[in-house]
Short mmCIF file of the C-alpha atoms (twelve columns), coordinates in Angstrom:
data_MODEL
# 
_entry.id   MODEL 
# 
loop_
_atom_site.group_PDB 
_atom_site.id 
_atom_site.type_symbol 
_atom_site.label_atom_id 
_atom_site.label_alt_id 
_atom_site.label_comp_id 
_atom_site.label_asym_id 
_atom_site.label_seq_id 
_atom_site.Cartn_x 
_atom_site.Cartn_y 
_atom_site.Cartn_z 
_atom_site.pdbx_PDB_model_num 
ATOM 1   C CA . MET A 1   36.068  30.727  32.585  1 
ATOM 2   C CA . ILE A 2   33.030  30.522  34.191  1 
ATOM 3   C CA . SER A 3   32.171  33.834  33.575  1 
ATOM 4   C CA . ILE A 4   32.827  33.024  29.777  1 
ATOM 5   C CA . VAL A 5   30.188  29.855  30.775  1 
ATOM 6   C CA . SER A 6   27.943  31.584  32.362  1 
ATOM 7   C CA . ILE A 7   27.501  34.638  29.755  1 
ATOM 8   C CA . PHE A 8   26.951  32.072  27.246  1 
ATOM 9   C CA . ALA A 9   24.044  30.009  28.995  1 
ATOM 10  C CA . LEU A 10  22.748  33.564  29.627  1 
ATOM 11  C CA . GLY A 11  22.807  33.878  25.722  1 
ATOM 12  C CA . ALA A 12  21.321  30.499  25.168  1 
ATOM 13  C CA . CYS A 13  18.510  31.448  26.932  1 
ATOM 14  C CA . GLY A 14  17.569  34.571  25.687  1 
ATOM 15  C CA . GLY A 15  17.695  34.174  22.436  1 
ATOM 16  C CA . SER A 16  16.131  31.034  20.684  1 
ATOM 17  C CA . ASP A 17  15.846  32.554  17.122  1 
ATOM 18  C CA . GLY A 18  18.757  34.014  14.494  1 
ATOM 19  C CA . SER A 19  19.502  37.465  16.001  1 
ATOM 20  C CA . GLY A 20  19.155  36.839  20.140  1 
ATOM 21  C CA . GLY A 21  21.755  34.741  19.984  1 
ATOM 22  C CA . SER A 22  23.720  35.771  17.318  1 
ATOM 23  C CA . SER A 23  23.843  39.180  19.814  1 
ATOM 24  C CA . ALA A 24  24.424  36.233  22.926  1 
ATOM 25  C CA . ASP A 25  27.067  35.012  21.171  1 
ATOM 26  C CA . SER A 26  28.952  38.240  20.021  1 
ATOM 27  C CA . GLY A 27  29.785  39.301  24.062  1 
ATOM 28  C CA . SER A 28  30.910  35.780  24.457  1 
ATOM 29  C CA . VAL A 29  33.301  36.107  21.469  1 
ATOM 30  C CA . GLU A 30  34.992  39.363  22.802  1 
ATOM 31  C CA . SER A 31  35.756  38.019  25.873  1 
ATOM 32  C CA . LEU A 32  37.637  35.721  24.672  1 
ATOM 33  C CA . THR A 33  39.702  37.407  22.176  1 
ATOM 34  C CA . ASP A 34  42.280  39.973  22.867  1 
ATOM 35  C CA . SER A 35  42.472  43.437  21.941  1 
ATOM 36  C CA . SER A 36  43.651  42.964  17.860  1 
ATOM 37  C CA . ALA A 37  40.710  40.409  17.652  1 
ATOM 38  C CA . GLY A 38  38.438  42.874  19.217  1 
ATOM 39  C CA . LYS A 39  39.824  45.683  16.136  1 
ATOM 40  C CA . ALA A 40  39.439  42.491  13.218  1 
ATOM 41  C CA . ALA A 41  35.570  41.934  14.347  1 
ATOM 42  C CA . ALA A 42  34.039  45.812  14.472  1 
ATOM 43  C CA . PRO A 43  33.980  45.104  10.309  1 
ATOM 44  C CA . GLU A 44  33.271  41.532  10.841  1 
ATOM 45  C CA . MET A 45  29.497  42.908  12.850  1 
ATOM 46  C CA . ALA A 46  29.390  45.772  9.824   1 
ATOM 47  C CA . ALA A 47  29.173  42.869  7.306   1 
ATOM 48  C CA . GLU A 48  27.056  41.203  8.710   1 
ATOM 49  C CA . ASP A 49  24.588  44.058  9.379   1 
ATOM 50  C CA . ALA A 50  24.870  44.409  5.862   1 
ATOM 51  C CA . ASP A 51  24.462  40.876  4.722   1 
ATOM 52  C CA . ALA A 52  20.954  41.218  6.910   1 
ATOM 53  C CA . ALA A 53  19.775  43.956  5.460   1 
ATOM 54  C CA . ALA A 54  20.206  42.674  1.649   1 
ATOM 55  C CA . PRO A 55  17.281  40.467  1.193   1 
ATOM 56  C CA . ASN A 56  14.987  43.744  1.806   1 
ATOM 57  C CA . GLN A 57  16.687  45.308  -0.696  1 
ATOM 58  C CA . ALA A 58  17.880  42.436  -3.248  1 
ATOM 59  C CA . VAL A 59  13.910  40.692  -3.158  1 
ATOM 60  C CA . THR A 60  11.834  42.844  -5.743  1 
ATOM 61  C CA . LYS A 61  10.317  40.355  -7.607  1 
ATOM 62  C CA . ALA A 62  7.405   38.741  -5.406  1 
ATOM 63  C CA . SER A 63  7.119   35.072  -4.611  1 
ATOM 64  C CA . ILE A 64  3.402   33.522  -5.252  1 
ATOM 65  C CA . ILE A 65  2.705   29.972  -5.527  1 
ATOM 66  C CA . SER A 66  0.268   28.951  -8.473  1 
ATOM 67  C CA . THR A 67  -2.099  25.951  -8.432  1 
ATOM 68  C CA . GLY A 68  -4.670  24.850  -10.687 1 
ATOM 69  C CA . SER A 69  -6.783  22.257  -12.158 1 
ATOM 70  C CA . VAL A 70  -8.564  21.601  -15.107 1 
ATOM 71  C CA . ALA A 71  -11.006 18.820  -15.624 1 
ATOM 72  C CA . LEU A 72  -11.881 18.025  -19.468 1 
ATOM 73  C CA . SER A 73  -14.265 15.426  -21.422 1 
ATOM 74  C CA . ALA A 74  -13.324 13.861  -24.254 1 
ATOM 75  C CA . LYS A 75  -14.243 10.676  -26.732 1 
ATOM 76  C CA . ASP A 76  -10.610 9.231   -26.712 1 
ATOM 77  C CA . VAL A 77  -8.949  9.788   -22.913 1 
ATOM 78  C CA . GLY A 78  -5.769  8.102   -24.283 1 
ATOM 79  C CA . LYS A 79  -5.279  10.536  -26.474 1 
ATOM 80  C CA . THR A 80  -5.659  13.353  -24.787 1 
ATOM 81  C CA . ARG A 81  -3.816  11.886  -22.255 1 
ATOM 82  C CA . THR A 82  -1.182  12.246  -24.523 1 
ATOM 83  C CA . GLN A 83  -1.937  15.878  -25.140 1 
ATOM 84  C CA . VAL A 84  -1.617  16.624  -21.655 1 
ATOM 85  C CA . GLN A 85  1.612   15.155  -22.004 1 
ATOM 86  C CA . HIS A 86  3.056   16.930  -24.820 1 
ATOM 87  C CA . ILE A 87  2.049   20.232  -23.555 1 
ATOM 88  C CA . SER A 88  4.112   19.217  -20.509 1 
ATOM 89  C CA . ASP A 89  6.941   18.521  -22.206 1 
ATOM 90  C CA . ARG A 90  6.163   21.962  -24.565 1 
ATOM 91  C CA . TYR A 91  7.223   24.060  -20.618 1 
ATOM 92  C CA . ALA A 92  9.722   22.079  -19.451 1 
ATOM 93  C CA . GLY A 93  7.337   20.602  -17.104 1 
ATOM 94  C CA . GLN A 94  6.795   17.261  -15.815 1 
ATOM 95  C CA . VAL A 95  4.446   14.226  -15.397 1 
ATOM 96  C CA . THR A 96  4.656   13.709  -11.158 1 
ATOM 97  C CA . GLU A 97  1.203   11.736  -11.482 1 
ATOM 98  C CA . GLN A 98  -1.011  9.654   -13.178 1 
ATOM 99  C CA . GLU A 99  -4.134  7.273   -12.552 1 
ATOM 100 C CA . THR A 100 -5.510  5.582   -15.624 1 
ATOM 101 C CA . SER A 101 -8.638  3.191   -14.968 1 
ATOM 102 C CA . ASN A 102 -10.106 1.284   -17.685 1 
ATOM 103 C CA . SER A 103 -14.146 -0.640  -17.681 1 
ATOM 104 C CA . ASP A 104 -14.360 -1.732  -20.870 1 
ATOM 105 C CA . ASP A 105 -12.334 -3.174  -24.291 1 
ATOM 106 C CA . ASP A 106 -12.400 0.604   -25.992 1 
ATOM 107 C CA . GLY A 107 -9.539  2.094   -23.793 1 
ATOM 108 C CA . PRO A 108 -9.508  3.939   -20.701 1 
ATOM 109 C CA . SER A 109 -12.307 5.256   -19.597 1 
ATOM 110 C CA . HIS A 110 -10.848 7.906   -17.135 1 
ATOM 111 C CA . ALA A 111 -7.392  9.585   -16.244 1 
ATOM 112 C CA . ARG A 112 -5.683  12.194  -13.416 1 
ATOM 113 C CA . MET A 113 -2.295  13.904  -13.874 1 
ATOM 114 C CA . VAL A 114 -0.801  16.122  -11.970 1 
ATOM 115 C CA . LEU A 115 1.737   18.193  -13.932 1 
ATOM 116 C CA . ARG A 116 4.512   20.141  -12.373 1 
ATOM 117 C CA . ILE A 117 5.235   23.623  -15.039 1 
ATOM 118 C CA . PRO A 118 7.642   25.964  -13.955 1 
ATOM 119 C CA . SER A 119 6.273   28.950  -12.689 1 
ATOM 120 C CA . LYS A 120 6.533   31.746  -15.239 1 
ATOM 121 C CA . SER A 121 4.694   29.435  -17.660 1 
ATOM 122 C CA . PHE A 122 1.223   29.175  -15.723 1 
ATOM 123 C CA . ASP A 123 -0.931  30.784  -17.590 1 
ATOM 124 C CA . ALA A 124 -0.044  30.338  -20.627 1 
ATOM 125 C CA . ALA A 125 -0.343  25.726  -19.801 1 
ATOM 126 C CA . MET A 126 -3.439  26.633  -18.587 1 
ATOM 127 C CA . ALA A 127 -4.814  28.160  -22.048 1 
ATOM 128 C CA . ASP A 128 -3.403  25.217  -23.523 1 
ATOM 129 C CA . LEU A 129 -4.718  22.563  -21.413 1 
ATOM 130 C CA . GLU A 130 -8.230  23.736  -21.574 1 
ATOM 131 C CA . GLU A 131 -8.600  23.674  -25.452 1 
ATOM 132 C CA . THR A 132 -6.817  20.500  -25.064 1 
ATOM 133 C CA . ALA A 133 -10.531 18.868  -25.170 1 
ATOM 134 C CA . THR A 134 -14.238 19.300  -23.584 1 
ATOM 135 C CA . LEU A 135 -13.431 21.616  -20.943 1 
ATOM 136 C CA . VAL A 136 -15.894 20.979  -17.957 1 
ATOM 137 C CA . ASP A 137 -14.549 22.794  -15.030 1 
ATOM 138 C CA . SER A 138 -11.061 25.141  -14.427 1 
ATOM 139 C CA . SER A 139 -10.159 27.107  -11.376 1 
ATOM 140 C CA . THR A 140 -6.793  28.998  -10.077 1 
ATOM 141 C CA . THR A 141 -5.714  29.646  -6.486  1 
ATOM 142 C CA . THR A 142 -2.444  31.835  -6.261  1 
ATOM 143 C CA . THR A 143 -0.888  33.000  -2.962  1 
ATOM 144 C CA . ASP A 144 2.209   35.366  -2.150  1 
ATOM 145 C CA . VAL A 145 4.513   34.103  -0.004  1 
ATOM 146 C CA . THR A 146 7.116   36.530  -0.945  1 
ATOM 147 C CA . THR A 147 7.133   38.105  3.197   1 
ATOM 148 C CA . GLU A 148 7.788   34.476  4.375   1 
ATOM 149 C CA . VAL A 149 10.488  34.188  1.530   1 
ATOM 150 C CA . VAL A 150 12.244  37.299  3.268   1 
ATOM 151 C CA . ASP A 151 11.931  36.092  6.502   1 
ATOM 152 C CA . THR A 152 13.378  33.070  6.332   1 
ATOM 153 C CA . GLU A 153 16.428  34.051  4.292   1 
ATOM 154 C CA . VAL A 154 17.136  36.580  7.097   1 
ATOM 155 C CA . ARG A 155 16.598  33.854  9.763   1 
ATOM 156 C CA . VAL A 156 19.023  31.495  7.568   1 
ATOM 157 C CA . LYS A 157 21.812  33.845  7.224   1 
ATOM 158 C CA . ASN A 158 21.701  34.735  10.911  1 
ATOM 159 C CA . ALA A 159 21.531  30.863  12.267  1 
ATOM 160 C CA . ARG A 160 24.828  30.678  9.861   1 
ATOM 161 C CA . THR A 161 26.356  33.476  11.603  1 
ATOM 162 C CA . SER A 162 25.583  32.855  14.979  1 
ATOM 163 C CA . ILE A 163 26.860  29.145  14.947  1 
ATOM 164 C CA . GLU A 164 30.287  30.476  13.343  1 
ATOM 165 C CA . ARG A 165 30.679  32.212  16.711  1 
ATOM 166 C CA . ILE A 166 29.887  29.303  18.577  1 
ATOM 167 C CA . ARG A 167 32.617  26.989  16.488  1 
ATOM 168 C CA . THR A 168 34.992  29.714  17.221  1 
ATOM 169 C CA . LEU A 169 33.543  29.558  20.765  1 
ATOM 170 C CA . LEU A 170 34.214  26.288  21.093  1 
ATOM 171 C CA . SER A 171 37.959  26.440  19.021  1 
ATOM 172 C CA . ARG A 172 38.808  28.789  22.653  1 
ATOM 173 C CA . ALA A 173 37.027  26.092  25.174  1 
ATOM 174 C CA . GLU A 174 40.127  24.691  27.393  1 
ATOM 175 C CA . LYS A 175 37.413  22.832  30.366  1 
ATOM 176 C CA . ILE A 176 35.776  19.693  29.724  1 
ATOM 177 C CA . GLY A 177 32.157  21.191  31.096  1 
ATOM 178 C CA . ASP A 178 32.743  24.319  28.604  1 
ATOM 179 C CA . VAL A 179 33.521  21.915  25.768  1 
ATOM 180 C CA . ILE A 180 30.483  19.762  26.983  1 
ATOM 181 C CA . ALA A 181 28.015  22.795  27.244  1 
ATOM 182 C CA . ILE A 182 29.058  24.792  23.748  1 
ATOM 183 C CA . GLU A 183 28.792  21.461  21.797  1 
ATOM 184 C CA . SER A 184 25.766  20.864  23.125  1 
ATOM 185 C CA . GLU A 185 24.494  24.639  22.019  1 
ATOM 186 C CA . LEU A 186 26.029  24.054  18.695  1 
ATOM 187 C CA . ALA A 187 24.192  21.002  18.397  1 
ATOM 188 C CA . ARG A 188 21.200  22.586  19.050  1 
ATOM 189 C CA . ARG A 189 21.926  25.701  16.712  1 
ATOM 190 C CA . GLU A 190 22.510  23.319  13.459  1 
ATOM 191 C CA . ALA A 191 19.476  21.735  13.985  1 
ATOM 192 C CA . ASP A 192 17.391  24.586  13.612  1 
ATOM 193 C CA . LEU A 193 19.537  26.024  10.447  1 
ATOM 194 C CA . ASN A 194 18.431  22.778  9.390   1 
ATOM 195 C CA . SER A 195 14.815  23.533  9.802   1 
ATOM 196 C CA . LEU A 196 15.177  26.851  8.099   1 
ATOM 197 C CA . LEU A 197 17.070  25.007  4.724   1 
ATOM 198 C CA . ALA A 198 14.198  22.500  4.651   1 
ATOM 199 C CA . GLN A 199 11.708  25.098  4.778   1 
ATOM 200 C CA . GLN A 200 14.155  27.472  2.445   1 
ATOM 201 C CA . ALA A 201 13.544  24.578  0.084   1 
ATOM 202 C CA . ALA A 202 9.931   23.874  0.271   1 
ATOM 203 C CA . LEU A 203 9.203   27.252  -0.495  1 
ATOM 204 C CA . GLU A 204 11.760  27.527  -3.395  1 
ATOM 205 C CA . ASP A 205 9.999   24.312  -5.171  1 
ATOM 206 C CA . GLN A 206 6.460   25.613  -4.514  1 
ATOM 207 C CA . THR A 207 7.180   29.320  -6.043  1 
ATOM 208 C CA . SER A 208 9.887   27.701  -9.484  1 
ATOM 209 C CA . LEU A 209 6.999   25.541  -10.314 1 
ATOM 210 C CA . SER A 210 3.297   25.678  -10.145 1 
ATOM 211 C CA . THR A 211 1.057   22.434  -10.153 1 
ATOM 212 C CA . ILE A 212 -1.510  21.727  -12.015 1 
ATOM 213 C CA . THR A 213 -3.816  18.729  -11.922 1 
ATOM 214 C CA . VAL A 214 -5.823  17.553  -15.059 1 
ATOM 215 C CA . SER A 215 -8.715  15.313  -14.490 1 
ATOM 216 C CA . ILE A 216 -10.023 13.742  -18.323 1 
ATOM 217 C CA . ASP A 217 -13.855 11.761  -18.399 1 
ATOM 218 C CA . ARG A 218 -14.329 9.336   -21.473 1 
ATOM 219 C CA . ALA A 219 -17.477 11.693  -22.647 1 
ATOM 220 C CA . GLY A 220 -20.855 9.402   -24.067 1 
ATOM 221 C CA . PRO A 221 -20.634 6.733   -26.510 1 
ATOM 222 C CA . GLY A 222 -21.591 8.860   -30.116 1 
ATOM 223 C CA . GLY A 223 -21.495 12.520  -28.757 1 
ATOM 224 C CA . SER A 224 -20.395 14.566  -26.108 1 
ATOM 225 C CA . ALA A 225 -21.690 14.181  -22.760 1 
ATOM 226 C CA . ASP A 226 -23.898 17.208  -22.612 1 
ATOM 227 C CA . ASP A 227 -25.913 16.105  -25.445 1 
ATOM 228 C CA . PRO A 228 -26.211 12.113  -26.544 1 
ATOM 229 C CA . GLY A 229 -29.160 12.732  -29.025 1 
ATOM 230 C CA . PHE A 230 -30.710 10.189  -31.164 1 
ATOM 231 C CA . LEU A 231 -27.640 8.769   -32.300 1 
ATOM 232 C CA . ALA A 232 -26.080 7.900   -29.206 1 
ATOM 233 C CA . GLY A 233 -28.860 6.529   -27.582 1 
ATOM 234 C CA . LEU A 234 -29.944 4.305   -31.190 1 
ATOM 235 C CA . SER A 235 -26.178 3.109   -30.757 1 
ATOM 236 C CA . ALA A 236 -26.227 2.381   -26.824 1 
ATOM 237 C CA . GLY A 237 -29.752 0.865   -27.693 1 
ATOM 238 C CA . TRP A 238 -27.978 -1.475  -30.729 1 
ATOM 239 C CA . ASP A 239 -25.349 -2.518  -28.208 1 
ATOM 240 C CA . ALA A 240 -27.834 -3.458  -25.717 1 
ATOM 241 C CA . LEU A 241 -29.495 -5.724  -28.009 1 
ATOM 242 C CA . GLY A 242 -26.421 -7.192  -28.585 1 
ATOM 243 C CA . ALA A 243 -25.355 -7.374  -25.462 1 
ATOM 244 C CA . SER A 244 -29.100 -9.874  -24.818 1 
ATOM 245 C CA . ALA A 245 -28.326 -11.722 -28.342 1 
ATOM 246 C CA . ARG A 246 -25.126 -12.774 -27.079 1 
ATOM 247 C CA . VAL A 247 -26.132 -14.055 -23.800 1 
ATOM 248 C CA . LEU A 248 -28.975 -15.531 -24.871 1 
ATOM 249 C CA . ALA A 249 -26.638 -17.613 -27.244 1 
ATOM 250 C CA . VAL A 250 -24.533 -18.836 -24.659 1 
ATOM 251 C CA . ALA A 251 -27.175 -20.072 -22.468 1 
ATOM 252 C CA . LEU A 252 -28.395 -21.842 -25.672 1 
ATOM 253 C CA . GLY A 253 -25.057 -23.772 -25.663 1 
ATOM 254 C CA . ALA A 254 -24.801 -24.964 -22.323 1 
ATOM 255 C CA . ILE A 255 -28.547 -25.740 -22.307 1 
ATOM 256 C CA . LEU A 256 -28.087 -27.617 -25.946 1 
ATOM 257 C CA . PRO A 257 -25.859 -31.309 -24.732 1 
ATOM 258 C CA . TRP A 258 -28.020 -31.963 -21.926 1 
ATOM 259 C CA . THR A 259 -30.920 -32.220 -24.540 1 
ATOM 260 C CA . PRO A 260 -31.183 -36.221 -25.364 1 
ATOM 261 C CA . VAL A 261 -30.875 -35.837 -21.434 1 
ATOM 262 C CA . ILE A 262 -33.947 -34.156 -20.568 1 
ATOM 263 C CA . LEU A 263 -35.909 -35.556 -23.509 1 
ATOM 264 C CA . LEU A 264 -35.156 -39.039 -21.944 1 
ATOM 265 C CA . LEU A 265 -36.593 -38.214 -18.408 1 
ATOM 266 C CA . ILE A 266 -39.428 -36.360 -19.951 1 
ATOM 267 C CA . ALA A 267 -40.410 -38.924 -22.283 1 
ATOM 268 C CA . PRO A 268 -41.856 -41.450 -19.786 1 
ATOM 269 C CA . ILE A 269 -43.754 -39.219 -17.920 1 
ATOM 270 C CA . TRP A 270 -45.002 -38.340 -21.244 1 
ATOM 271 C CA . LEU A 271 -46.302 -41.727 -22.476 1 
ATOM 272 C CA . LEU A 272 -48.238 -42.423 -18.448 1 
ATOM 273 C CA . ARG A 273 -49.768 -39.151 -18.592 1 
ATOM 274 C CA . ARG A 274 -50.655 -39.858 -22.944 1 
ATOM 275 C CA . ARG A 275 -52.131 -43.734 -21.495 1 
ATOM 276 C CA . LYS A 276 -53.976 -42.221 -18.706 1 
ATOM 277 C CA . ALA A 277 -56.098 -40.157 -21.505 1 
ATOM 278 C CA . VAL A 278 -56.474 -42.634 -23.423 1 
ATOM 279 C CA . VAL A 279 -58.358 -44.510 -20.521 1 
ATOM 280 C CA . ALA A 280 -60.543 -41.912 -19.372 1 
ATOM 281 C CA . PRO A 281 -63.007 -41.774 -21.937 1 
ATOM 282 C CA . ALA A 282 -64.435 -45.273 -21.090 1 
ATOM 283 C CA . THR A 283 -65.059 -44.925 -18.208 1 
ATOM 284 C CA . VAL A 284 -67.571 -41.847 -18.305 1 
ATOM 285 C CA . PRO A 285 -70.371 -43.188 -19.848 1 
ATOM 286 C CA . ALA A 286 -71.281 -44.814 -17.308 1 
ATOM 287 C CA . PRO A 287 -72.278 -41.642 -14.684 1 
ATOM 288 C CA . ALA A 288 -74.076 -39.942 -17.960 1 
ATOM 289 C CA . SER A 289 -76.218 -42.686 -18.484 1 
ATOM 290 C CA . ALA A 290 -77.822 -42.615 -14.816 1 
ATOM 291 C CA . THR A 291 -78.096 -39.205 -15.097 1 
ATOM 292 C CA . ALA A 292 -80.384 -39.405 -18.223 1 
ATOM 293 C CA . THR A 293 -82.202 -42.079 -16.708 1 
ATOM 294 C CA . GLY A 294 -83.329 -40.316 -13.203 1 
ATOM 295 C CA . PRO A 295 -86.102 -37.902 -14.881 1 
ATOM 296 C CA . ALA A 296 -87.730 -40.868 -17.352 1 
ATOM 297 C CA . GLU A 297 -88.120 -42.949 -13.854 1 
ATOM 298 C CA . GLU A 298 -90.019 -39.976 -12.490 1 
# 
């Protein structure tokens, strides 16, 4: 049994990936099985080799990750946002993220939506989104991950085969030390398999569903964002005049209740200045007469 553990330890150290570990585990299993089990292992290994080669033969379709971005300008952001939602529903997609900004009482001024559309409908969905409103910008990106998908599939198959062999070895172990060593190796390889499965699921999600980000901005009042025109300027000036009138009305309404108090404070000051203005002419002639008699005396 010591020799068995030694072979297993060498196999674990020598091959960390799926293929290296499989050959080491095969030697360990053969040392524990009898001649009849050894005869049965040959067809199993042949089937394993066929399964390992199957992904390369079965994959005839490229695995592509597609992403797109569409920027739109519209007078009614809320209506355009609803149209984008309808396009997503038409192609069996879903809206995973949505943000809306409101600037005033006229409705939303900006919206951002992230769509997940089946990859087979990516081009058609992009074309429909570009025609929803005034197109400002559009871009697409594609990444070929076919090699990565095939490699991950092969590694998953090899990892599962390796785990099955280690479990067989664990079922035949008799000493506590052997059981502990084999269980530790089994836990490590199961963790590697879970990591590969997570990677495989992520690739499947990215290749089966494409991502499209739609940004909608409100166009200028009275016209499009690129060419406002005379009517847009007139409308903006009229709105500014109305806003100024409202500000003046609010200020007048705030000052009006204070008018009696202000009059009571100003009235004494006004009466005092008026009295001074009436008394002042009586004292003015004296200097004038003195000035007039001066040259006569000379």
